[in-house]
Backbone as a ProteinNet text record, in pm:
[ID]
protein_1_A
[PRIMARY]
MPLILANTGQNMSIKKIRGNDETKKFLSSLGFIVGETVNIISEIAGSLIIKVKGSRVALDKSIASRIIV
[TERTIARY]
84.5	0	88.5	39.9	118.5	135.5	245.5	276.2	167.8	102.8	2.6	-120.3	-139.1	-253.6	-220.5	-95.2	-51.9	-95.3	-103.1	-141.7	-24.3	-54	47.1	101.8	233.2	296	329.9	299	323.4	453.4	542.1	665.9	634.5	685.9	662.7	792.9	802.7	920.5	887.3	980.1	959.6	975	874.3	875.1	919.1	882.3	910.9	902.6	978.8	971.4	928	816.6	767.4	809.1	807.8	838.6	955	987.3	1098.4	1232.2	1339.5	1472.6	1506.6	1464	1491.1	1422.7	1297.6	1223.1	1286.9	1323.1	1386.6	1519.4	1597.2	1726.1	1705.8	1606.2	1575.9	1538	1446	1402.7	1517.2	1599.4	1714.5	1811.5	1830	1920.8	1869.8	1738.1	1679.9	1676.3	1714.7	1716.4	1603.1	1519.2	1407	1453	1496.1	1541.6	1465.3	1456.6	1384.6	1445.7	1359.5	1402.7	1415.9	1422.3	1436.4	1303.9	1312.5	1194	1159.2	1030.8	981.7	864.4	839.2	731.1	672.2	541.6	476.3	457.4	515.8	505.5	378.8	353.5	232.8	203.9	88.3	47.7	20.6	88.3	74.6	55.9	-53.8	-80.8	-55.3	-104.3	-90.7	43.2	130.8	259.8	267.3	348.8	370.4	507.7	514.7	641.8	675.9	786.6	822.4	958.7	968.7	1097.1	1161.7	1282.8	1359.2	1506.4	1569.8	1712	1743.2	1655	1678.3	1654.2	1613	1586.3	1438.6	1392.9	1255.9	1258.3	1173.3	1167.9	1023.3	1001	867	856.6	752	727.8	586.8	572.6	441.5	371.8	239.4	166.9	185.5	205.4	225.7	355.5	457.9	584.3	572.2	509.2	494.5	411.3	320.8	236.7	317.5	439.1	524.8	603	596.2	665.3	564	595.7	507.3	561.1	473.9	513.7	435.1
-118.4	0	124.1	233.3	357.6	410.1	473.7	525.8	620.9	695.3	793.1	726.9	595.2	524.1	456.1	460.1	394.6	475	406.8	470.1	544.4	654	730.6	647.8	651.1	583.4	437.8	384.6	244.1	228.3	138.9	111.4	23.9	64.2	-11.3	-23.6	-126.2	-148	-108.1	-40.9	0.3	-121.5	-147.3	-261.4	-221.2	-99.4	-56.2	95.6	153.8	297.1	310.2	378.8	399.5	537.6	554.7	684.8	677.4	792.7	797.1	794.3	785.7	774.8	894.3	1012.7	1133.7	1127.6	1082.8	1070	966	852.4	745.9	792.8	867.3	917.8	1018.7	1106.3	1204.7	1135.2	1038.7	968.5	888.1	828.9	753.3	844.5	966	1060	1102	1089.4	1121.5	1000.1	882.7	762.2	665.6	695.6	607.8	504	387.3	278	151.3	58.6	-66.5	-138.5	-182.5	-252.8	-163.7	-33.4	61.1	71.9	88.9	107.4	255.3	285.9	423.4	429.7	549.7	571.3	709.7	717	846.8	907.4	1024	1091.3	1175.4	1253.8	1337.5	1384.6	1449.1	1508.1	1655.5	1740.8	1885.3	1951.6	2021.1	2102.4	2027.8	1904.3	1828.6	1759.8	1769.5	1701	1598.7	1496.2	1395.4	1416	1408.9	1410.5	1264	1219.4	1077.9	1060.4	961.4	928.9	817.4	844.3	745.6	759.9	649.2	647.4	747.3	761.7	849.6	996.8	1031.3	1171.3	1190.2	1313.4	1347.1	1420.5	1374.3	1430.6	1466	1583.6	1622.9	1596.2	1521.2	1491.6	1531.7	1590	1618.2	1484.5	1481.8	1356.9	1296.8	1382	1327.8	1248.3	1291.5	1217.3	1096.1	1113	1002.7	888.7	920.1	815.2	722.1	757.3	674.2	572.2	583.2	488.8	381.9	257.3	144.4	70.1	52	-17.7	-146.5
0	0	0	-56.1	-53.9	88.6	113.7	247.4	298.7	209.3	253.4	315.1	293.1	350.6	483	524.2	648.2	770.6	883.2	1009	1071.6	1137.4	1209.3	1325.3	1344.3	1456.7	1432.5	1317.4	1287.9	1209.5	1255.5	1182.7	1062.5	945.9	823.1	746.3	666	582.3	438.5	373.6	234.6	144.1	61.9	-29.9	-170.3	-211.4	-348.2	-355.8	-446.7	-475.9	-621.1	-644.4	-780.8	-829.2	-960	-1017.1	-1114.8	-1171.1	-1266.7	-1192.4	-1267.5	-1207	-1118.7	-1159.7	-1081.5	-944.7	-943.2	-817.8	-727.1	-784	-705.8	-646.2	-724.9	-677.3	-564.3	-578.7	-474.9	-344.1	-352.4	-231.5	-170.1	-253.8	-204.2	-128.6	-177.3	-110.7	26.9	48.1	177.8	271.7	220.8	303.1	276.3	179.5	146.3	45.3	96.9	12	50.6	-43.2	-18.9	100.5	192.5	312.9	435.2	416.2	528.2	604.4	735.5	819	825.8	808.6	816.2	913	963.1	1059	1033.4	1011.1	994.7	1133.1	1153.8	1282.8	1289.1	1183.7	1181.2	1039.6	1026.7	899.5	924.1	848.8	867.3	731.3	714	594.1	463.5	454.8	331.3	312.4	410.7	405.7	518.2	496.6	599.4	661	793.3	864.1	890.4	831.5	834.2	899.1	987.3	1048.4	966.6	918.6	842	879.7	911	950.1	1060.7	1158.2	1271.2	1245.5	1124.2	1090.1	1058.5	1072	1035	901.7	809.8	675.6	644.2	586.3	542.7	393	355.3	214.5	176.7	59.8	2.9	-23.3	-12.3	-30.6	-169.8	-271.2	-406.3	-416.1	-344.6	-342.1	-250	-134.4	-38.5	-97	-188.7	-248.3	-337.7	-372.8	-457.5	-375.3	-243.5	-154.9	-115.6	-151	-121.6	0.6	99	223.2	239.3
[MASK]
+++++++++++++++++++++++++++++++++++++++++++++++++++++++++++++++++++++

């Protein structure tokens, strides 16, 4: 399921990253790689605050929908 449909506070593993090469490279540079554990901390003004590799990252829902967990 896309990350935007996941519950807040639940640890999930990334199964796949969809999108073009540029999108995949951008997400990879932020730590979003297949097998990594992510956790949605909160939702603020249409963006998701996500914990990945010990850091908090804000992603727009259109980008977060490309991460499959």
